[in-house]
C-alpha positions as CSV (number, residue, x, y, z in Angstrom):
1,M,12.9,-12.3,9.1
2,A,13.3,-8.8,7.6
3,G,10.7,-6.2,8.0
4,T,8.8,-5.1,4.9
5,I,7.4,-1.7,3.9
6,V,4.2,-1.8,2.0
7,E,2.6,1.2,0.2
8,V,-1.2,0.9,-0.2
9,E,-4.1,2.9,-1.4
10,I,-7.5,3.0,0.2
11,P,-10.7,4.8,-0.9
12,S,-11.6,7.5,1.6
13,E,-15.2,6.2,1.8
14,Q,-13.7,3.0,3.4
15,F,-11.3,4.8,5.6
16,A,-11.8,8.3,7.1
17,L,-12.5,11.9,6.3
18,E,-14.5,11.1,3.2
19,Q,-16.7,14.1,3.4
20,T,-13.8,16.5,4.3
21,L,-11.7,15.2,1.4
22,Q,-14.6,15.6,-1.0
23,R,-15.4,19.1,0.2
24,L,-11.8,20.2,0.1
25,E,-10.8,18.1,-2.9
26,T,-7.6,20.1,-3.8
27,V,-6.3,20.1,-0.2
28,R,-3.9,17.4,1.0
29,F,-4.1,15.9,4.5
30,D,-0.9,14.3,5.9
31,V,-0.9,12.2,9.1
32,E,2.0,13.2,11.3
33,Q,1.5,10.7,14.0
34,L,-1.0,8.0,15.1
35,V,-1.6,7.3,18.7
36,A,-3.4,4.1,19.6
37,S,-4.6,4.8,23.1
38,K,-6.7,1.6,23.1
39,E,-8.1,-0.8,20.6
40,D,-11.1,1.3,19.8
41,L,-9.5,4.7,19.8
42,I,-6.7,5.8,17.4
43,L,-6.0,9.5,17.5
44,P,-4.3,11.1,14.5
45,F,-2.2,14.2,14.3
46,V,-2.9,15.6,10.8
47,W,-1.2,18.4,8.8
48,V,-3.6,20.2,6.5
49,R,-1.7,21.8,3.6
50,T,-2.7,25.0,1.7
51,G,-6.1,25.4,3.1
52,K,-8.1,28.1,4.9
53,R,-8.6,27.4,8.6
54,D,-12.3,28.3,8.6
55,E,-13.0,26.0,5.6
56,I,-11.0,23.2,7.3
57,E,-12.8,23.4,10.6
58,D,-16.2,23.7,9.0
59,A,-15.5,20.5,7.0
60,F,-14.3,18.7,10.2
61,G,-17.4,19.8,12.0
62,D,-19.7,18.4,9.3
63,D,-17.7,15.2,8.8
64,D,-19.4,12.1,10.2
65,T,-16.1,10.4,11.0
66,V,-14.8,13.3,13.2
67,D,-16.1,13.4,16.8
68,D,-13.7,16.2,17.9
69,F,-10.7,18.2,16.7
70,Q,-8.2,20.6,18.2
71,L,-5.8,22.9,16.5
72,V,-2.3,22.1,17.8
73,A,0.0,24.4,15.7
74,E,-0.2,26.8,12.8
75,F,2.5,27.8,10.4
76,D,1.6,30.2,7.5
77,D,-0.9,28.2,5.5
78,E,-0.3,24.9,7.2
79,Y,-2.3,23.6,10.2
80,L,-1.7,20.7,12.6
81,Y,-4.8,19.2,14.2
82,Q,-5.4,16.4,16.5
83,L,-8.5,14.5,15.5
84,E,-10.8,12.1,17.4
85,W,-12.6,9.8,15.1
86,S,-16.2,9.1,15.9
87,T,-16.1,5.7,14.2
88,R,-13.8,2.7,14.7
89,I,-11.3,2.7,11.8
90,E,-11.2,-1.0,11.3
91,V,-8.3,-1.3,9.0
92,L,-6.0,0.8,11.3
93,V,-7.1,-1.2,14.3
94,N,-6.1,-4.4,12.5
95,I,-2.8,-3.0,11.3
96,L,-1.7,-1.2,14.5
97,V,-3.1,-3.4,17.2
98,K,-3.6,-6.9,15.8
99,Q,-0.7,-7.1,13.4
100,K,1.6,-4.8,15.3
101,G,2.3,-2.8,12.2
102,T,3.4,0.8,12.0
103,V,2.0,3.6,9.8
104,L,5.1,5.4,8.5
105,A,3.2,7.9,6.5
106,A,-0.3,8.6,5.4
107,S,-1.8,11.2,3.1
108,G,-5.3,11.8,1.9
109,K,-6.6,13.9,-1.0
110,G,-9.7,13.8,-3.1
111,D,-11.2,10.3,-2.9
112,K,-8.3,8.3,-1.6
113,W,-5.7,7.7,1.1
114,N,-2.1,6.6,0.5
115,L,-0.4,4.8,3.4
116,R,3.1,3.6,3.9
117,L,3.1,0.7,6.3
118,L,5.8,-1.3,8.1
119,F,5.2,-4.9,9.0
120,G,7.5,-7.2,10.9
121,D,6.9,-10.3,8.7
122,R,5.1,-11.7,5.6
123,D,2.4,-13.3,7.7
124,A,1.2,-9.9,9.0
125,I,0.9,-8.6,5.4
126,T,-1.0,-11.7,4.3
127,E,-3.3,-11.5,7.4
128,T,-4.0,-7.8,6.8
129,N,-4.8,-8.6,3.1
130,E,-7.2,-11.4,4.1
131,Y,-8.8,-9.2,6.7
132,C,-9.5,-6.4,4.1
133,V,-10.9,-8.9,1.7
134,E,-13.2,-10.3,4.4
135,K,-14.4,-6.8,5.3
136,G,-14.8,-5.6,1.8
137,I,-12.1,-3.0,2.1
138,D,-10.4,-2.2,-1.3
139,L,-6.8,-2.2,-0.1
140,E,-4.7,-1.8,-3.2
141,V,-1.0,-2.5,-2.9
142,Q,1.2,0.0,-4.9
143,N,4.6,-1.2,-3.9
144,I,6.6,-3.5,-1.6
145,K,10.1,-3.0,-0.3
146,S,12.0,-5.0,2.2
147,L,14.2,-3.3,4.7
148,S,17.2,-4.8,2.9
149,G,16.5,-2.2,0.3
150,H,15.3,-4.5,-2.5
151,E,12.2,-3.2,-4.2
152,E,9.7,-5.8,-5.3
153,G,7.3,-3.5,-6.9
154,R,3.8,-4.4,-8.0
155,F,2.7,-8.1,-7.6
156,G,6.0,-8.9,-5.8
157,L,8.1,-8.9,-9.0
158,S,11.7,-7.7,-9.2
159,Q,12.8,-5.5,-12.0
160,E,14.6,-8.4,-13.7
161,Q,11.5,-10.5,-13.5
162,R,9.3,-7.8,-15.0
163,D,11.9,-7.3,-17.8
164,A,11.9,-11.0,-18.6
165,L,8.1,-11.2,-18.7
166,Q,7.8,-8.2,-20.8
167,L,10.4,-9.4,-23.3
168,A,8.8,-12.9,-23.4
169,S,5.4,-11.3,-24.1
170,D,6.8,-8.9,-26.8
171,R,8.6,-11.7,-28.6
172,G,5.6,-14.1,-28.6
173,Y,6.9,-16.6,-26.1
174,Y,3.4,-17.1,-24.7
175,S,1.7,-17.2,-28.1
176,V,0.3,-20.5,-29.5
177,P,2.4,-21.6,-31.3
178,R,5.4,-19.9,-29.7
179,E,7.1,-17.3,-31.9
180,T,10.5,-17.5,-30.1
181,S,12.4,-19.9,-27.9
182,A,13.8,-19.6,-24.4
183,E,17.3,-19.8,-25.8
184,E,16.7,-16.7,-27.9
185,L,15.2,-14.8,-25.0
186,A,18.1,-15.7,-22.8
187,G,20.5,-14.5,-25.5
188,E,18.7,-11.1,-25.6
189,L,18.9,-10.8,-21.9
190,G,22.5,-11.9,-21.7
191,I,21.9,-14.7,-19.3
192,S,21.9,-18.5,-19.5
193,H,19.0,-20.6,-20.5
194,Q,18.8,-22.0,-16.9
195,A,18.9,-18.5,-15.4
196,L,16.0,-17.4,-17.7
197,S,14.0,-20.5,-16.8
198,E,14.4,-19.9,-13.1
199,R,13.6,-16.2,-13.5
200,L,10.4,-16.8,-15.4
201,R,9.4,-19.6,-12.9
202,R,9.8,-17.2,-9.9
203,A,7.9,-14.5,-11.8
204,H,5.1,-16.9,-12.6
205,D,5.0,-18.0,-9.0
206,A,4.8,-14.4,-7.7
207,L,2.0,-13.6,-10.1
208,V,-0.1,-16.6,-9.1
209,T,0.6,-16.1,-5.4
210,N,-0.3,-12.4,-5.5
211,T,-3.3,-12.4,-7.9
212,V,-4.9,-15.9,-7.6
213,V,-3.9,-17.2,-4.2
214,L,-4.2,-14.0,-2.2
215,G,-6.9,-12.7,-4.5
216,H,-6.6,-9.0,-3.6
217,G,-3.3,-7.1,-4.2
218,P,0.3,-8.3,-4.1
219,T,2.5,-9.2,-1.3
220,A,6.1,-10.5,-1.1
221,S,6.5,-13.6,-3.1
222,S,9.5,-15.3,-1.4
223,T,9.9,-16.7,2.1
224,D,12.5,-14.1,3.2
225,G,10.5,-11.0,2.2
226,T,12.6,-10.3,-1.0
227,A,12.1,-11.2,-4.6
228,A,14.8,-13.2,-6.3
229,D,15.8,-12.5,-9.8
């Protein structure tokens, strides 16, 4: 099964460096590398962009989630630190250790973190989602992309599915009574009636799976990690 890249957003208060990000709200923090030395200890290397060193280190020193930090490199107004978190970052432990996922990129600014994650299969995504729901972690999926290069976007929908749903809504296909027919929609899209029916069915299935069944953010909607038309 193809691997899947998932882009997510997490509030800083449920992740790490909440106090630092609030204090330096215009500064961006980019994770260069994460080292999972053991299940309870994940050490990040973090680039801090366009900030003053004394302000950064004062913020780290006052941040409850930082136990220790060390300046590794400095280039003009960019600083690379290795941090030791004082608290167990539950969501990262789950992703890196239990689900064997990879954090491809992570950046924090203001009140949120954006992470780009790589999972080996759909089950790992689903289990991560369920874990976050159970723990009360507001993990919001922004985008999904399989390694085949097919972008599924929000709620696991392909672009063709989104276009079909949008047109159907605009033309009153979901109104009661209906204001247009499937044949008319298919004609506008330049596809057959059967192709439209299958496209809408898959789109409806993706929406139900990723909003009702999972209950918290979208995941891939098909068994092979890609969205069909």
